[in-house]
N, C-alpha and C positions, 0 to 999 in steps of 0.2 A: 308790119303796117304799111298799106299803101294810100298815095295821096294822088286826090283826082279832082277836076272841075266837077261841082255840082252840075246835076241837072234838074228840070223841072219837077222830074218824077221825085226828087230828092226832099221837095219840100216838108212833106209829113215829117221825116224823119230827121231833118234838120231841127223841126219843131220840137221835138221830144228831147233832143241834146239840150237844146236852149231851155226848155223847161224845168232842167235838172240844175239849172245855173242862176241864181236868183239875180246876180248882178249883170246878167247879159241882157239885152235890148227890148227883149218882149214883143218880138216879131210876129210871132204864132206862123201857123202854115199859111195865112194866107200872105202875110208879110214876106215869107220866103219866096211864094210864089211871084207875088209883084216884084220883088227884087231881082230874082232870076230872071226876069223878061227886060230889065232895064240893060239899054246897050252898054252903058258905062259901068256894070256892076260886075262884079266877079266874087264868086263863093269857090273856095276850095274844102275839100273836105278829106278826114280820115276813115279809112277803112280797116277794120278789123273783123276777121270771121265773118265777112261779109254783112257787116252792119257799120253804119256810120258812128264813129266816137268821137268825132269833133268838126270843127268848122271855121274859117275866117273869111269873113266877109267884107268887101272893100269896094269904092268906087274911084275910078280913075278918069280924070278928065285933062288935056292938055298939060301934061307934066307936073301934073297936082294930083295924090292919090290920098284917100282917107280911110284908114281902117276903121270900121263901123261896128263890130261885133265879130266876138271870139269867144268860143265855147268848147269845153271836152268834158264828156262824162264823168262824173265824181269818181266812179270807180276806175277811170283810166287817167287819172291825176297823175303827174308825177312819174310821168314814163317818155316824157320828150314829144307829145303829142303838140303841144302849142308852139314847141320851139321849131318842130318840123314845118308846121304850119305857116309860121312867121318865115321861116328861111326859104321855103317854096313860094310864097309870096312875092318876097324882096328878089329873089333871083329872076322870076318871071318879070317884074318890073324892071329890072335893071337891063335885060336883055332888049327890053322898048326903047332905051333911052333914058336919057336924065330925068328924074322924076323928085319931087319932092314928097314924102310920105307924113303924115300926120295921125295922130289918133288921140283920145281922150281916156283917162284911167282915173277911176276912183283912188284917190290918196291913201286911202286903207287897204287897197288892193295890193297887199304886198308880192305876193307870187306873179302877179301880171306885171307888176312894176320890174321885178327882178328880171322875169323874161325879157321884156323891152328893152331895158338897159343892157342886157346882153347881146340882144340882137344888135345895139350902136343907137337906139334912139337915147336923144338928149332933150332935156327941160325945155321949153319954148314960153310957158305960162301957166296961167290958173286960172278957173272959174269958180269963184267961190259959191259954196253952198249948191253945188250944179246936182250934185246926187242925194239933197236933202240938208237940212240943217247940219251944219258942222261936216259935212261930207264934200268936200271940194273934189273939181274935176282938174288932174294935172294934163297939160297938154304936152305931147310930145312930139318930137319930129327926127328927121334925118333925110338927107338926100341919098339916092342910090342912081 
């Protein structure tokens, strides 16, 4: 597996990955293209056999970072791709100086919660019914 920053030309392939994950943000190709053109946005992708198999998108500004969207192809799940993407993003942020990193995750998304806990994220709060009735968002954060 290779990790690299996503390019504008990757937008259709990022959208394909996201479409396989109903819990992802629903950006579609146009959303990825727009995000990739934002100066504060960064998207890392994983590449296997010359195909994008996962991605992590975030925004950074003035010592604050928010992870917005993470997805891995279902057939590549549980192979460490999400963990590698999170580690890559955190390592690069750490090199740039102190930063507060936050994200939201559905309370019932246990694999994602385990991934973030392993990376060092701590609970900060909750948004009731954020993902629909009975599906709260947990707000997690950490300092790097």
